[in-house]
N, C-alpha and C positions, 0 to 999 in steps of 0.2 A: 427615557433611560438609555444610556449608552451601554450596549451589550458587553463591552470590553472592560467595564468597571463594576465595582460592587454597587448594589442598589442602595440609594439613600432613602427611598420611600417605598411603601408597599406597592406591588404591582397591581394593575387594574384587574377587574374580574375576568376579562377575556384572556389576559396573560396567565392568570392562575388556572383558568379552565384548560388552556392549552398545555400548561405544565402537568395538570392532572391527567390529561389524555395522552401524554407522551409525545406532544407535537413540537416541543421546543428542541432546539439543537445548539451545538457550539457554545459560544461565550454567553449567549442569553440564558441557556439552560444552566450553565455554571452559576451565573449571577442570581437567578431565581432560586436555585437550590440552596445557595449560601444564605439568602435572605430568609427563606421559609424555615430554615433550621434554627433561626434566632428570633423569629417573630411569632408570638403566641397567636395573634389574630389570623395570620396567613396559614400557620400550621394547622389551626383548627379548621379553617375553611377547606384546605386540601384534604384533611382527614375525613371531615364530614362529607365532602363531595364524593370521596372514594366509597364511603359507607353507603351513601345513597345509590351510587351506581351499582354496587354489589347487591343491593336489595331490589334492583330492577326498576327503580323509580325513574332514573334518568333515561332519556332516549338516546339512541345512537348518534343523533346529529346535534345533541345539546352539549356545546363546549363551554357554556357559561353557567353551569349549575352552581359553581362556587358563589356566584353573586346572590343566590337565593338562600344560601345556608346561613342561619343566624350566627352572628359572631359574638362570642362572649370573651371577656377578658381572662377568665380563668377556666382552664380545661380540666375535665375529669382526668385524674392521674393516669389511669390505664390507657386512655385515649392519647394523651400527650406523649406517653412513653412509646406507644405503638407507632404513632405518626413520626416521632423523632427518629425511631429506628429505621423506618422506611426511607426517610430523607437521608439518613446517614448512609444507608446501603447504596442509594442512588449516587450520592456524592463519591463514595469509594469506588463504585463501578466506573464512573466518569473519569476519576483520577487514574485508575489502573489502565483504562483504555487509552487515555492520552499518553501515559508513560510508555505503554507497550508499542505505540506507533511512532514515538519520538525518534527512535533510532533511524528509521528510514528517512525521516525528514531531515535529520542531522546530516546524513550521508549525501542526500541529494543537494542540500544547500552548500555543502563543501566541495562538490564536484568541480573540477576546473572547467572554465568556460571555453578555453581555446584548444583543448584536446581531450580525448577520452582514452582510458587505459586499456579497455577491453573491447574486443571486436563485436560481440553480441550486444543486444539491447538489454539493459537492466531495467526492471519495472520502475516507471516514474522518472527516470533520468532524462534530462534534455539531450538533444543531439549535440555532438561536437566532433570534429574530425578525428579519425583514429590516429593516435600518435605513432609515428614510424620508429620512435625511439623509446617505446613504452617499457622495454626491458632494461633501459639504461637510466630511468628516472633517478635522480640523485638528491642528496641532501641539500644541494644548492638550488633546487627547484622549489620556490616558495609555494606554488600551487599544490605540488605533490605533498609537501610538508603539512599544509593545511588539511588536505584530504586524509593523510596518514594519521594526523592528530584526531580528526573526527572519527576515523575508523577505530582507533585505539579506545576512544571514549565509549563507543558503541559496544565494543568487545568487553570492556570492563563492566559496563552496565549489565550486559547479558549474563555475567557470572552470578548475578543475584536475581535473575528473572528467568523463569523456566517457561514463559509463555511462548506460543507459536510465533507471535510477532517478534519477540526478542530473538528467537532462533533464526528467523528470517533475516532480520537486520544484521545479526552476527555473521551469517553466511555471506551476505552481500559485502560486508566489511572485509571479510577474508578474500572474496573475489577481487576487490579493489587493491588489496595488499598482495595479490598474486599467490595467496596461500590456498591453492585450489583444492588440495586434499581436505583441509579443514573446512573450506567452504562447502564442499560436497557433503561432508559429514553433517554439518549444521543444517543444511537445506534439506537433506534427506529426512532428518529427524522432524523438521518442521512440516514437510510434505505428508508425513504419516498421519497427521492429525489436522490437515487443512484441505479445504476445498476452494482455496483462494488461488485464482489463476496466476497472480503475481508470484506466489511462492514457487509454483511449478515452473513458471517461465524462468525464474532466476536459477532454479536447479538445473534446467537445461543449459543456461548460459555457463554455469560453473563446470558442468560436464564437458561442454564444448571447449572451454579454455584448457582443461586438462587433456582433452583428446589430441592436442598438439603433441603431447608426449606419449599418450596412450590412445591411438586411433580406435581401439576396441570399445572406447566409451561413446563413440558417435551414435550407435543405435540407441543407447540409453538416453543420450542428450535429445535425440529426436523424439523418443517416447515422452519425455518430460514436456517438450514444446507442444506435442500433440495433445497432451493432457491439459495444458493451459488453454489451448484453443477449444477443447471440448467443454471446459468450464466457462470460458468466455469466448464465444465464436468470433467476436470482432476484436479480439485482443491484438492490437498492432504489434506489441512486443513479441507475442507468441508466433505470429505469422512471419515477422522479420527473422526471428531466430530459426524457425523451421526452414525457411529458404536458405539461410546461411549454412545450416547443418547439411542440408541436401547438397549444397554447392561443394562443401568440403568432402562429402562422401563420393563426389564424382558422378552423381546422378543428374546429368545435365538437363534432360527433358523435365524430370520432376522438379528440379531446382528452378528452372525457368517458369514452370507453371506456378510454383510457390511464390516467386517474386511477383508474378502478375496478380495472384490472389492478394498479396500484400498491397499492391497499388490500387486494387479495387476498394480497399478499406481506407487507405491513406494515400492521397495523390498530391498533397500540397506541402507537406512538412519537409524540413531538411532530411529527415529519414527517408522520405519518398524519393528525394533527389539521389540519395545514396543507393536506394533500391534500383533506380533506373540505370545508374552506372554499372551496378553489378549485373543486371539483366543484359545490358548491352555487351558487357564483357563475355557473358555466356553465349550470346548470339554470335559475337565475333569469333569466339573459339569454335563454334559449330560450323560457321561458314569457312573458317580456315581449314578445318578438318575435311570438309567437302572438297575444297580446292586442292588439297594435298592428296586426295584419294587416287588410287590407280584407276586409269580409264578402263 
């Protein structure tokens, strides 16, 4: 069976057992869910296997119990309805989860490959050189138009989705459109109900962007980056943004240490090359200050 297509035949006992134990993921889970919802034999096998496990007959390491469950062509009405409801709930949950994370995937896919619009790292976005003309992106820039279209799509979708993931995606879309106040508002709402390091990292990025106009936001930006690192200690985005924020705050020693912390996590990516350049600039500024000091 190809996991990316609908199943044309019943899955084998091992696959049904994995489905029943919650071990399937991605496209394979989608395909088996759709099949079980329309196949009496598989529906009964899954329902009976669940009943057996609840009764304590199945052992913890037995993933093929469905193979030993008698299969009948006709199900008791109550059992068929209950099993169908379980499968329907699983299917809806999968659909909702896919929909709620689609926004970030849309934005990442639409990001220009030859430049980036914002200085800090946004969660999941690939590296690109910082555009020196990011404030002048025009309607003649096809890459920016593509990104703006994707951002508009995400924002429109978010009007009908109140999930944390949708708020996160809407906030990042506003960051990319340079609507920093809107971005901060959306990401702050998302962060109130999230322990996802990516949400907190992107909130820090939004606050950093706005700190160019309002420097008083820098401590709040740092707090968000620190929260991202607390939630995910090896968050490359969080460490990058923490070092970036400390650099803008003028805390040279702490910023240099933060850049070294970042390079201890990531030493090979293009982001690491940028971190080295920023660290070298700090070290150069420190040496220059020493050379210019009064004897």
